[in-house]
N, C-alpha and C positions, 0 to 999 in steps of 0.2 A: 450276780444280777441285781438289778435294783429291786428293792422291796418296799419302797415308800408308796403304797397303793394310792393314796389320795393324790399325790403328785403325778402319778402315772395317768390317772383319769383326766386330770387337768391338762396334762401334756397333750393327750390326744384331742380332747374337746376344743382346746384353745387353738391348736395349730392346724388341725386337719378336717374339722367338721365341714360337711358340704353346705351348711348354712352360710358359710363364709364366701360362697360364690359371688353373691350380690345381695344387696338389701332387698331387691325385688323378690328374692326367694321366699322371704318371710311373708311378703304380701301375697305371693302366688299360692303358697301351700298352707299358711296358717291364718290368713285373713279373708278367705273366700266366703261369699254368702251363696245361698242356694240359687239365687237368681242370676248366677253368672252366665258366661257365654256358652255356646255349644261346645267349644273346645274344652272348657272347664269340665263339662259333663263327661267328655271323652276320657279325661284323666282321673276323675274323682268319682267314687261310688258313694253318694250321699246316704243311700239306704243303709249300707253297712259301715258308714263313717270311716272309710279307709281308702288309701290310694289303690288303684287297680293294678293287677299284675300285667306283665308284658309277655305275650306269647311269641313263638317263633314266627308265626304268620304276620303279626304286627311289626316285628322287627324287619322282616323282609320288605314291608311296605314303607320302611323309613323311620319308624318310631324308635326313639332311643331305648336301648334295652333296659335302662333303669327308670324310664318314664320321665326323664328330665326334659322340660319343654324349652329347649335352647332357643327356639324361634321367638319366645316371649321374653327372653332375658336380654340384658344389656351387654352380654359377652357371648362369643361363639364358643362352641366346644373346643375347637382347635386352639383358640386363644387361651382358654382356661387350662387346657392341657399343658401348654407351654409355660403358663404361670406356675402350675404345680411343679413341673420339672425344675424350674428355676428356683422356687422358694421352699420346697419341702425340705425340712431339716431332719436328716438322718440321725438317729440317736447313736452315739459312739462312746465307747469307753476309752478307746485309743484315738486321740485327735487326728483328724485327716486320714483315717484308715480307708475310707471309701475312695479317695483320690489316689492314694498310694497303691491300691490293688489293681487299678485299671490296666496297667501295662501287661499283666499276666493273662488277661482274659481272651477267650476265643471270640472271633468275629463271626456271628451266626447269620444265616439267612432267615428272614422273618416272613416271607410271603407264602406261608403255608397254613393249612387249617386241618387239624386232626379231630377237633371236637367242635361241633356246631352249637350255637346258642339254641336252647330249647324253651326256657321259661325263666322269668324273674318273679319270684313269689314275694310280694311285699307284705303279706300277712304274717310271714315268718320273720320276726325281728331277731336277728343274730346279734349278740352282745359279747363284750369282753371286759375283763376287769384289770388285766395287767398288760401294759403296752408291749412287753417283750415276749409274751406267751400267746401263741396263735394256733393252738391245737384243740379247737372246740367244735369241729364239724367232722362227723364220721358217718359214712354210708355203709350199710350192711347188705344192700341189694341195689339194683338200678333204680328202684322206686322208693327205698326206705333210707332215711337219713336222720341222724340225731344231732342236736346242737344246743348250746346254751342260749337262753333268752332270759336275761335278768337272773332271777333266782331259780329258774326252772330248766330242767332238761326236757326238750321238746322232741317228739317224734313227728316227722313230716312225711306224708305219703305223696309223692309226685304223681302217683296214679290217680288218686281220688282228690288231690289238692286239699287235703285235710290234715289237721294237726291235733296232737293229744299230748297231755303232760305226763311224763314218765316219772319224774322225780322233782319234788319241790323242796329246796333247802332253805327257804326263807325263815322257817320256824325251827322246831325241834325234829331231828331225824335220829332214830335209834333202830338197831337191828331187831327184826322180829324172830330171828333164829339165834340159837345159842351155840357158839363155837369157842373153843379155848383160844384165848388171845384177842377175841373180839371185844371192843369197848362197848359194853352193853348200855351204858348211859348215853352213848351217841354224841351228837353235836347240835349246837344251836346256831342258826344264822351263818351257815358255812358260806364262805366266799370262794367260789370255785375258780381255780386258776388253770386247771387243765382237765381234759376229759378224753376217754377212749371207749369205744364200743366195738366188740367183735362177736359175731354170732349173737348169742343172747346175753352176754355179760357186759355190763356197763361199770366202769370204774371212774370216779371223779376224785380229783385231788384238790386240796384247799390251801389257803394262805397260811394256816397254822399247822401244816403238816398232816391235815386230815386225809383219810382215804375212805371213801364210801363205795361199797360194792353192791350191785343189784342185778338180778336176772330180769331182763325186761319182760319176760313172759310169766313172771311170778309177781304177786303183790308184795309190797314191803321191801325193806332193805335186808340183805342177808349177812353183811359183815361191815364193821366199822373198825378203823384202827387209826392211831396217831403215830406217825413215823418218829417224831421227835418232839421234845418240848423246848428246843432251842428258840431263842428270840427270832432268829431269821430262819424260819422253818418251812418256808413255802415249798409245796410240791410243784416242781417245774414241768414234769412230763410223766406219763404212764404209758406202758405198752403191754398188750395182752399177747400171749403166745402159747403154743402147745409144745410140750417136751417131746422127745423122741418116743416116749412110751405112751403119749397121748394125753398126759395130765395137763390140766389147765393152770397156767401161771400168769403173773404179771410182774413187770419191773417198774419201780418208781424211782425217779431221779429227783434229788432234793437239794435245796440250797445249803443244807448243813454238810455238804460234800459227800453225801452218802448215796449209794445205789442199793436198793433193797429188792429182793426177789420174794414174792409171796406165792405160796402153793394154795390154789383155790380148791383143790380136792380135799386138803386137810384144813384149809382156812388158817394158815399160819405162816409166819416169816421163815423162809428156808435159807436165805443168804443175805449177808449185809457186808458190802464192800465200802471202804472209805478212800477218798481221793484227796489230792492236795488243794483242791479248789472246788467251789460250788459247781455241781453238775446240772447243766441245763437240759440235757437230753442224752439218752442212752438207747441204742438200737442193737438188738440181738440178731446175729446172722441167721440165715435160713436153716443152717444145720445145727444151730444152737451152741456152737463152739466158741464164738468170738463176740465181743461187745464193743461197739464204737462209742466212745465217751467224749462228749464235748461240754464245755462250760466256760467259766470265767477265767479263761486263759487262752491266748492265741493258739497254743499248741494243743491239739487233741490227743487222744490215746486209743489204741486198739489193744484190748486186753483179753485174756483167757477167761471165759465165762465160769470156769470151775473155781478159780482162785484169785482172779483179778490181776494176775501177773501180767506186766506190760509186754506185749508182743512187739509193738513198735510205736514210737511217737508219730504224730501227724503234723508235719511242719509245712507251713505255707500261708495259712491265714494270718492276719495281722491285727485282729480284734477278737472279741468274745463270740462264741458260736452258740446257737440256740436250736439247731435242727440237724437231724441225721436220718438216713434211711438206707436200707440195703436193697440192691438189685436182687431179684429172685434167684439169679444164678449163684449167689453167694460169693462171687469173686470180686465184685465191685460194690462200693457204697459211696454215699454222698454226704457232705456236711455243709451247713449254711451258716453264714457269719455276718456280723455287723459291718464288715468291710465291703458289703454289697456283693459278695461273691458266694457261689456254690462251687465247691471243689469235689471232683470225683476221684476216688482212690481205688487202686487195684492191689489186692492183698499179696499178689505175686511180686510186686515191686513198690514198696511204700516209701522209697526215698524222696519221691515228690508226687504230687497229684497228677492224674492222667490229663485232666482238663480243668480249667477254671471258667465259670460262666458268670456273666455280669448282670446285675439288676439295674433298673433305671433310677428308682427313687431312693431305696434304702436297703436295710438288712434283709437277708434271706431268712425268714422266720419259720417256714414250714416246707417240708419236702416229702413227696410221695412218688412211688413207682407204681405202674400198673402191674397187676398180677402176672401178666404174660411177659413183662419186662420190656415191652416195646417203647413205652413212653415214661418220662419222668416230668413231674410238675413241681415247680418251686414258686412259693408265694413271697412277695415283698410285704412290708407292713401295710401298704395301701396301694390301690389302683392297678397293680399288675400281677397277673399270674402267667408264668412262662411254661409252656409244654414242649419238651424237647424230644426229638426223634433219637432214641438211644441206639437203635439198630444202625443208624448212619453216623455214629460218632458224635452226637450232640451238635452237629453242624447246622441243623435246621430246627427252627422253633416256631411255635404258634404263640403270639403275644396277645393275651386277653386283656383288654384295656377297658377300665371302668373307673368310677370314682368312689372312694370310701375306704375306711380301714378294713383289713381282712381278718376275720376271726378264725378262719381255718379253711382247709380244702381237703377233699377226699374223692378218690376214684371209687366207684363201686367194685366189689370183688370180681365181677365178670367183665370189667373194664368198659362197660357200655355207657356209664354216666360219670360226669365230673361235677361235683357240687362245690360252690364257693360261698362262704358266709361273708356278708358285708355289714359292718357296724357303722351306723350313721344315724343321727337324730331324725333326719328327714327321709333318707333313702336306705335305711337298714332293710336288709332282705336276704334271700337265698337265691343265688344264681345257679341255674342248672344247664349243663351242656351234655350233648349226646355224641357218642363216637361216630365219626363219618365213615360210611361204608361205600364200596364201589357200586353197589346195587341199591338204588333208591328205595326199593320196596322194603328193604330191611329197616330203613329209618322210620317206617310207618308203624313198626312194632314197638309201641311205647311200654 
């Protein structure tokens, strides 16, 4: 994967920022004075100096879910959407991989809705540092979500519409607990590349191989480690899991071609596997026996979690992969690639993927299944999140359409909520969706 961070930031800002919609956008949102029109007051809260959120009720009345005032701009939403589809430049390591993959993809029906828009929270500014890594949003309940906002890990409560800072890495961070193997001197100005939160444990990975572990219900940081001192040491992904005995562990995937397993009961490294290429994402099967490995190689690997022995190669993608996720049944898993596809695999026959699903703009950079296995969501780099009906063979999907780079997505553990982080200078926010039920009274239980 690319590790030139400054170039990455420029790549996103120059190509895809929503400020590029029209010169009117700057005038509309950065040059207002307090004596503006009534419509200005509807969109802007001068008392708190911020753009207002958008509620489900406002969206039903026709307001854009992101608060974009299309009626006052010189371009319609439909026209700008078409422009984005035509001009967005998908990042590829293998030239023309996006076009070459189209022939394998399933044609899906999109006129369905599984999750309804609930709220767009503009006061929560979701940010990213690396254009290929988009795992920076994690929900721990239908109301509680954690995300990166500049140098801070923020907790957002959708119940109270309030946020609090859980971890600030802009200065010096050091563990307040002593554990063998913990880097007691800690880190300074960590640039967070990836994040995960499960139950009360938070693990953040950094551009220099940093790992920072914190229990969100305790003050301070409990454990710090540096996976490697290699020049290209970025931590690409982390995943928290419980072993069959109930012990708490996490897996870190690194650009030094390593996958490391840390035991958080003993606070120490328990396994270290090496692969032929940088590992961008690793996912452990629900029974803990297998790991799906994807990275800087078109071919992925399914390996034994005990010794990293290859069970089967995964052949079908034609570019580098950055996402993977297991279905709760442990029989199927999905991989996301820069060839604009997500492929679903069945461990009972790995000779080819079960299905290939296509994105609109670019790479599939994040994948999540609901805990009940009914739905799978995949996120492109920008503008689109796709929610598939797994039960019906992925043939139907809900396409969630907005504008802005995606920092991450997460279903809540009870499947009731879906959160999407949007990175944009003007419209950065957190989008919240609620699972649709047959009985409307259930939807009133927020």
